[in-house]
Each structure stands twice: as structure tokens, then as C-alpha cells.
C-alpha positions as CSV (number, residue, x, y, z in Angstrom):
1,X,126.7,188.8,17.0
2,X,126.5,188.6,20.6
3,X,129.7,189.4,22.6
4,X,131.4,186.9,24.8
5,X,129.4,185.7,27.8
6,X,131.0,186.3,31.2
7,X,130.2,184.2,34.1
8,X,130.6,185.4,37.7
9,X,132.4,183.1,40.0
10,X,130.3,181.9,42.7
11,X,131.6,182.6,46.2
12,X,133.1,179.5,47.8
13,X,131.0,178.7,51.0
14,X,132.8,178.8,54.3
15,X,133.6,175.4,55.9
16,X,130.9,174.1,58.2
17,X,131.8,174.3,61.8
18,X,130.1,171.2,63.3
19,X,129.4,171.5,67.0
20,X,128.8,168.2,68.7
21,X,125.5,167.7,70.4
22,X,125.8,167.8,74.1
23,X,123.9,165.3,76.3
24,X,123.9,166.6,79.8
25,X,121.3,164.0,80.8
26,X,123.8,161.2,80.1
27,X,126.3,162.5,82.6
28,X,123.5,163.0,85.2
29,X,122.4,159.4,84.6
30,X,126.0,158.2,84.9
31,X,126.4,160.0,88.2
32,X,123.1,158.7,89.7
33,X,123.9,155.1,88.6
34,X,127.4,155.4,90.0
35,X,126.1,156.6,93.4
36,X,123.5,153.7,93.5
37,X,126.2,151.2,92.6
38,X,128.5,152.4,95.2
39,X,125.7,152.4,97.8
40,X,124.8,148.7,96.9
41,X,128.5,147.6,97.1
42,X,128.8,149.4,100.5
43,X,125.7,147.4,101.6
44,X,127.2,144.1,100.4
45,X,130.4,144.7,102.2
46,X,129.3,146.3,105.5
47,X,125.9,144.6,106.2
48,X,126.5,141.7,108.5
49,X,123.2,140.1,107.5
50,X,124.9,138.5,104.4
51,X,127.2,136.6,106.6
52,X,129.6,135.9,103.6
53,X,131.8,133.5,105.4
54,X,129.0,131.2,106.5
55,X,127.4,131.4,103.0
56,X,130.5,130.4,101.1
57,X,131.3,127.6,103.6
58,X,127.8,126.2,103.4
59,X,127.0,126.5,99.7
60,X,129.6,124.0,98.6
61,X,129.0,121.2,101.1
62,X,127.9,117.7,99.8
63,X,124.2,118.2,100.5
64,X,124.0,121.4,98.4
65,X,126.1,119.8,95.6
66,X,123.9,116.8,95.6
67,X,120.9,119.1,95.4
68,X,122.6,120.9,92.6
69,X,123.0,117.6,90.6
70,X,119.3,116.9,91.2
71,X,118.2,120.3,89.9
72,X,120.3,119.8,86.7
73,X,118.9,116.2,86.2
74,X,115.4,117.4,86.8
75,X,115.9,120.2,84.2
76,X,117.2,117.9,81.6
77,X,114.6,115.2,82.0
78,X,111.7,117.6,82.1
79,X,112.9,119.4,79.0
80,X,113.4,116.0,77.2
81,X,109.8,115.1,78.1
82,X,108.5,118.6,77.1
83,X,110.4,118.7,73.7
84,X,109.6,115.3,72.6
85,X,105.9,115.3,73.6
86,X,105.6,119.0,72.3
87,X,106.8,117.9,68.8
88,X,104.1,115.2,68.8
89,X,101.4,117.6,70.0
90,X,102.4,120.2,67.4
91,X,102.1,117.6,64.7
92,X,98.7,116.7,66.0
93,X,97.7,120.3,66.0
94,X,98.6,120.7,62.4
95,X,97.0,117.4,61.4
96,X,93.9,117.2,59.1
97,X,92.3,114.8,61.5
98,X,89.8,117.0,63.6
99,X,90.0,114.4,66.6
100,X,93.8,114.8,66.8
101,X,93.5,118.6,66.5
102,X,90.9,118.7,69.3
103,X,92.9,116.5,71.6
104,X,96.0,118.6,71.1
105,X,94.1,121.8,71.7
106,X,92.6,120.5,75.0
107,X,96.0,119.5,76.2
108,X,97.7,122.8,75.5
109,X,94.6,124.6,77.0
110,X,94.8,122.7,80.2
111,X,98.5,122.7,80.9
112,X,99.0,126.3,79.9
113,X,96.1,127.4,82.2
114,X,97.2,125.5,85.4
115,X,100.1,127.0,87.3
116,X,103.1,124.6,87.5
117,X,103.3,124.9,91.3
118,X,99.7,123.6,91.5
119,X,100.5,120.8,89.0
120,X,103.6,119.8,91.0
121,X,101.6,119.5,94.3
122,X,98.8,117.8,92.4
123,X,101.1,115.2,90.9
124,X,102.8,114.7,94.3
125,X,99.4,113.7,95.8
126,X,98.2,111.3,93.0
127,X,98.7,108.5,95.5
128,X,95.5,109.6,97.1
129,X,93.6,109.0,93.8
130,X,95.3,105.6,93.0
131,X,96.7,103.7,95.9
132,X,97.7,100.9,93.7
133,X,97.9,100.8,89.9
134,X,96.9,97.4,88.3
135,X,97.3,96.2,84.7
136,X,95.0,93.5,83.4
137,X,91.5,92.7,82.3
138,X,89.0,95.5,83.4
139,X,85.9,94.5,85.3
140,X,87.4,91.1,86.0
141,X,85.3,90.4,89.1
142,X,82.1,91.3,87.3
143,X,83.1,89.0,84.4
144,X,83.8,86.2,86.9
145,X,80.4,86.6,88.5
146,X,78.7,86.2,85.2
147,X,80.3,82.7,84.9
148,X,79.8,81.8,88.5
149,X,83.5,82.1,89.4
150,X,84.1,83.9,92.7
151,X,87.2,86.1,93.4
152,X,88.1,85.9,89.7
153,X,91.1,88.1,89.0
154,X,92.7,88.7,85.6
155,X,95.4,91.1,86.5
156,X,99.0,90.8,85.0
157,X,100.9,93.0,87.3
158,X,100.6,96.1,89.5
159,X,102.5,98.4,91.8
160,X,102.0,100.9,94.6
161,X,101.7,104.4,93.4
162,X,103.5,105.7,96.4
163,X,106.6,103.7,95.4
164,X,106.5,104.8,91.7
165,X,105.2,108.4,92.1
166,X,108.0,109.6,94.3
167,X,108.5,113.4,94.8
168,X,111.2,113.5,92.1
169,X,109.1,111.6,89.6
170,X,105.9,113.6,90.4
171,X,107.8,116.9,89.9
172,X,109.5,115.7,86.7
173,X,106.2,114.7,85.2
174,X,104.4,118.0,86.3
175,X,107.2,120.1,84.8
176,X,107.6,118.0,81.7
177,X,104.0,117.7,80.8
178,X,103.5,121.5,81.4
179,X,106.5,122.2,79.2
180,X,105.1,120.1,76.4
181,X,102.1,122.4,76.1
182,X,104.5,125.4,75.5
183,X,106.9,123.6,73.3
184,X,104.0,122.4,71.1
185,X,103.1,126.1,70.4
186,X,106.8,126.9,69.7
187,X,107.2,124.0,67.3
188,X,103.9,124.7,65.6
189,X,105.0,128.2,64.9
190,X,108.4,127.0,63.6
191,X,106.8,124.5,61.2
192,X,104.4,127.2,59.9
193,X,107.2,129.6,59.3
194,X,108.6,127.2,56.6
195,X,107.4,128.2,53.1
196,X,104.7,125.8,51.8
197,X,106.7,125.6,48.5
198,X,109.3,123.5,50.3
199,X,106.7,120.9,51.2
200,X,105.2,120.9,47.7
201,X,108.6,120.5,46.2
202,X,109.4,117.5,48.4
203,X,106.0,115.9,47.6
204,X,106.9,116.3,43.9
205,X,110.0,114.4,44.5
206,X,108.0,111.5,46.0
207,X,108.9,112.0,49.6
208,X,106.6,110.7,52.2
209,X,104.9,113.0,54.8
210,X,107.2,111.8,57.6
211,X,110.3,112.2,55.5
212,X,109.2,115.7,54.5
213,X,108.7,116.7,58.1
214,X,112.0,115.1,59.3
215,X,114.3,116.1,56.4
216,X,112.9,119.3,55.0
217,X,110.5,121.1,57.4
218,X,112.1,120.6,60.9
219,X,115.7,121.5,59.9
220,X,114.5,124.8,58.5
221,X,112.1,125.4,61.4
222,X,115.0,125.0,63.9
223,X,116.0,128.7,63.2
224,X,112.6,129.7,64.7
225,X,112.4,127.0,67.3
226,X,115.9,127.2,68.9
227,X,115.7,130.8,70.4
228,X,112.4,130.3,72.4
229,X,113.5,126.8,73.4
230,X,116.6,128.2,75.0
231,X,114.4,130.7,76.9
232,X,112.2,127.8,78.0
233,X,115.2,125.8,79.2
234,X,116.3,128.7,81.4
235,X,112.7,129.1,82.6
236,X,112.7,125.4,83.4
237,X,115.9,125.6,85.4
238,X,114.3,128.3,87.6
239,X,111.0,126.4,87.8
240,X,112.7,123.4,89.3
241,X,112.7,125.2,92.6
242,X,108.8,124.8,92.7
243,X,109.2,121.1,93.4
244,X,110.6,121.9,96.8
245,X,107.0,122.2,97.8
246,X,106.1,118.6,96.7
247,X,108.5,118.1,98.5
248,X,111.6,116.9,96.7
249,X,114.6,116.7,99.0
250,X,117.1,116.1,96.1
251,X,116.9,119.6,94.8
252,X,119.0,122.7,95.2
253,X,116.5,125.1,96.7
254,X,115.2,122.5,99.1
255,X,118.7,121.8,100.5
256,X,119.5,125.6,100.8
257,X,116.3,126.3,102.5
258,X,116.9,123.3,104.8
259,X,120.3,124.6,105.8
260,X,118.9,128.1,106.5
261,X,116.1,126.8,108.6
262,X,118.4,124.5,110.6
263,X,121.0,127.2,111.3
264,X,118.6,130.2,111.5
265,X,120.5,131.8,108.7
266,X,117.7,132.0,106.2
267,X,118.8,135.2,104.4
268,X,122.3,134.1,103.5
269,X,121.0,130.8,102.1
270,X,118.5,132.7,99.9
271,X,121.4,134.8,98.6
272,X,123.3,131.6,97.9
273,X,120.4,130.3,95.9
274,X,120.4,133.5,93.8
275,X,124.1,133.0,93.2
276,X,123.8,129.4,92.2
277,X,120.8,130.1,89.8
278,X,122.8,133.0,88.4
279,X,125.7,130.8,87.7
280,X,123.7,128.0,86.1
281,X,121.6,130.5,84.0
282,X,124.8,132.2,82.8
283,X,126.0,128.9,81.5
284,X,122.9,128.3,79.6
285,X,122.8,131.7,78.1
286,X,126.3,131.1,76.7
287,X,125.2,127.7,75.2
288,X,122.2,129.4,73.8
289,X,124.2,132.1,72.1
290,X,126.5,129.6,70.3
291,X,123.6,127.3,69.4
292,X,121.5,130.3,67.8
293,X,124.7,131.4,66.0
294,X,125.1,127.8,64.6
295,X,121.6,127.6,63.3
296,X,121.7,131.2,61.9
297,X,124.7,130.5,59.7
298,X,122.7,129.4,56.7
299,X,120.2,132.2,57.1
300,X,122.9,134.9,57.1
301,X,124.6,133.6,54.0
302,X,121.3,133.3,52.1
303,X,120.4,136.8,53.1
304,X,123.8,138.2,52.0
305,X,123.5,136.2,48.7
306,X,120.1,137.6,48.0
307,X,121.3,141.1,48.7
308,X,124.3,140.7,46.4
309,X,122.1,139.3,43.6
310,X,119.7,142.2,43.9
311,X,122.7,144.6,43.7
312,X,124.0,142.9,40.5
313,X,120.5,143.0,39.0
314,X,120.2,146.7,39.7
315,X,123.7,147.5,38.2
316,X,122.9,145.4,35.1
317,X,119.6,147.2,34.6
318,X,121.1,150.6,35.1
319,X,123.9,149.8,32.5
320,X,121.4,148.6,29.9
321,X,122.2,145.0,30.6
322,X,119.9,142.1,30.0
323,X,118.2,140.7,33.1
324,X,119.1,137.1,33.8
């Protein structure tokens, strides 16, 4: 018989003495940034070139406020044109018709290739191409000559392109048509992000293609479409300054530049333009944040539900349970 077995107690390990990791580089970076910020604030306060009193007095006057309204209106109208037309171009791009796909590809290729400043100036000079736009029977004089009728005209109505294609309209069309090319790619990516099984299930229920797109695909694609659309809206707000070269007088940057040129205070008015655009962009950023949070509610809940379901399945499998 073997004697009783003795076990030697293991020595208890000493408690770990954790030493926090030191980051001297952070303090150096904070010191450098603090010095740079102090130098920048000192420049803002002491440099007389800013002329803060003149800037604040001028940037809230009626011409500037009217230009601000024009900028906001131009942004809204251009984005409406871009979003609506972009949805149609994206649908054409995803169509099974090769002609529609080709036309949509050519459209996006052209308007994404040409800079918006060039487009704005080009649309502002379309009056050179068409002095007057007429609607009616084409080749009316040639048709009248065939029947022996001189000076035959079959025109319903017409208008002068200079009267219709004003600077504001030309700038709006240039920005809106250019934006439609980018929005078409954003919408197309959003539509393609939706699982094809959603479309197949809707087809099995007897829904038409338009109903599937409107009720099933687009609502789910909005999660992908909204973030870049918000970025495009902010970019559009900044690109409205380009129409000052058309020129469009009812615009914020044009009015600020005009005040600077008239008073020989160009730099303060450029700083005022930066402040106005910072203010407007900040408002759009706040709106974009809440809009993205609204459309991401369903996504967050579904992901949490899936994770919870996976956790329950793992627990059931580990305890010898039956899988659902």
C-alpha cells in the first residue's frame, strides 16, 4: 500500500505592479499645437488687415443678405434637379435596354469630365448658340417652298434665349445637370447594395417593377444613398460660388467680392465669405447627422437582433439544446 500523498503548496505569485505607459510625444504635440493656436489667435487680434469692425458692419447689410438668400435658393434648386434627374439616370443605367444604358453612360461621362466652372460659363453663353428658341414645325420654309408658298412659317411660339437663360438660370442648370451625373452613381450604388432576394420576393408577391423600386428597393437603399448625398449637398453649397463668374449678381460670393472691390477691402470680405460658408456648412452638417441617424435606426436594430440570435444559438448548442 502506498502511503498518503503529500502535495506541496505552490507559492502565491506576487501582485502585478502595472506601470502606465508614458507618452512623451503627446505632451510635445500638445505644446506645439498650443503655441501654434496662440500665435494664430494673436494674429487674428493684432493684425489690422482683418479690419473686424468693417467686416462685421458690411457682412450683414441687405445686399449681402440678399446674396445669401440667392445662394441658398441656388443650392436647393440645383440639388433638386440633380437628385430627381440622377434617380432617372441611375434607373436607366440599370435597365436591360442597351440604348438607355448607353445614353446614361454618355451623360455621366460628359458631366463628370467637364469642370463645373467651365459648364457654368458655357451655359451662361448659350445665347451665342441660340439667339432665339422657336417651337413649331421644323423645316417650315422648305416645306412651304415645295408647295409654292413663300414665307411659310409653322411656329407655335418662341422666346429669346437671353431673356430665359439669365445668369441665375444658367448657373442653376449647369450645377444641377452636373450634380445629376454624380447622384446617378450614388443612387446606382445604393440600389445595387440591396439584396436581390428582396426584389425576387416582391416579384413573387405580384408587384410591378415600379412598385418594387418605389416600395422595396429605394427605402432600403436610402441607408447607402443618404451619407454621400449629404456630402454632395455641402459640396453644392460651396460650388455656388462658381456662378459668380457667369456672372450671377444674386449670389453671396459675388456680393462680398463686389463690396471688397468697391471699398478696396478685399481681404476682409474674403474672410467674411469664409465665415458665411462655415456657418452654412455647419448647419448642413448638423442636419446630415440627424438624417443619417434616422435612416440608420432600422439597421442598428437588425444588427443587434442578429447578434442576439447568434448568441442564443451558441448557448443552445453548447448546452446540448436543439437548434431552431
